[in-house]
C-alpha positions in Angstrom: -0.3 0.1 0.1 1.4 3.4 -1.1 1.6 6.1 1.7 -1.2 8.0 0.0 -3.3 5.2 0.0 -2.6 4.6 3.9 -3.6 8.2 4.5 -6.7 7.8 2.6 -7.8 4.5 4.1 -7.0 6.0 7.8 -9.4 8.8 6.8 -12.0 6.4 5.4 -11.7 4.3 8.9 -12.1 7.5 11.0 -15.3 8.6 9.2 -16.8 5.1 9.4 -15.9 4.6 12.8 -17.8 7.8 13.5 -20.8 6.6 11.5 -20.7 3.0 13.4 -20.7 4.7 16.8 -23.7 6.9 15.7 -25.6 3.6 14.3 -24.9 1.6 17.2 -26.7 4.2 19.4 -29.5 5.0 17.0 -30.4 1.5 15.2 -31.7 -1.5 16.9 -29.9 -4.8 15.9 -27.0 -2.6 14.1 -23.5 -4.4 15.3 -20.5 -3.1 13.1 -19.4 -2.3 9.7 -16.4 -2.8 7.7 -14.9 -1.7 4.4 -12.8 -3.1 1.7 -11.0 -1.3 -1.2 -8.5 -1.9 -3.9 -6.8 1.6 -4.3 -5.8 0.7 -8.1 -9.5 1.1 -8.8 -10.7 3.9 -6.1 -13.2 5.0 -5.6 -15.3 2.5 -7.5 -13.8 -0.3 -5.7 -14.6 0.7 -2.2 -17.3 -1.6 -0.5 -18.8 -1.0 3.0 -20.6 -3.7 4.7 -23.3 -2.8 7.4 -23.9 -5.7 9.8 -26.8 -6.5 12.0 -27.3 -9.3 14.7 -30.1 -10.9 13.1 -32.4 -11.0 10.0 -35.2 -10.0 12.0 -33.2 -6.6 13.0 -32.0 -6.1 9.6 -35.6 -6.4 8.2 -36.8 -4.0 11.0 -34.3 -1.5 10.1 -35.3 -1.6 6.2 -38.9 -1.5 7.1 -38.5 1.7 9.3 -36.2 3.3 6.9 -33.0 3.3 9.1 -31.3 1.4 6.2 -31.6 4.7 4.0 -30.4 6.8 6.8 -27.5 4.6 7.4 -26.5 4.7 3.6 -26.9 8.3 3.6 -25.0 8.9 6.9 -22.1 6.6 5.0 -22.1 8.6 1.9 -22.3 12.2 3.3 -19.4 11.3 5.8 -17.3 10.1 2.9 -18.2 13.1 0.8 -17.0 15.2 3.6 -13.7 13.8 3.0 -13.8 14.1 -0.7 -14.9 10.5 -1.6 -17.9 10.2 -3.8 -19.6 6.8 -4.0 -20.8 6.3 -7.5 -23.3 3.5 -7.0 -24.3 3.3 -3.1 -26.6 0.4 -4.1 -23.4 -1.6 -5.0 -20.9 -0.1 -2.7 -22.8 -0.1 0.7 -24.6 -3.4 1.5 -26.5 -4.6 4.6 -25.9 -8.3 5.9 -26.4 -9.9 9.3 -24.5 -12.2 11.6 -27.4 -14.6 11.3 -26.8 -14.9 7.4 -23.0 -15.3 8.1 -23.4 -18.2 10.4 -25.9 -20.0 8.4 -24.0 -19.5 5.0 -20.4 -19.4 6.0 -20.4 -20.9 9.6 -19.4 -17.4 10.8 -16.5 -16.8 8.9 -16.7 -13.2 7.8 -13.4 -13.2 5.9 -14.9 -15.8 3.7 -18.0 -14.2 3.2 -16.7 -10.9 2.4 -14.0 -12.3 0.0 
C-alpha cells in the first residue's frame, strides 16, 4: 500500500468509525461495519458492509427506513472527505451475523471475499 493510499484508508476508517458509533446508538440490532478497497480502482472499488445481529433486526431497519439513513450517513461522511460513491446500492451492503453463520459458518473473511 502506498503512503497516499494509507492516508486515505485512515481517513475512511475515521469517518466510518464515527458512523458506526452513531448507528450503534440509534439503530436497533446494528452491530458493526467494515470496508474493503482496491486502491488501483479507487473509489469505485470501495465497498462497505453494514452488519446487523439478526435477519429480523435487519428487516426492521429496512422497514423503518433506518437502512436509508445509514446509507446516507455513510455517503455524506465520505463526501465530507472528498470521496464520492458512484453507486451506493452496489458499494454499501447490509448483512447479518445470522446470514454469515448460516451460509459461511460465521467466517466473515470468507463471506466478504
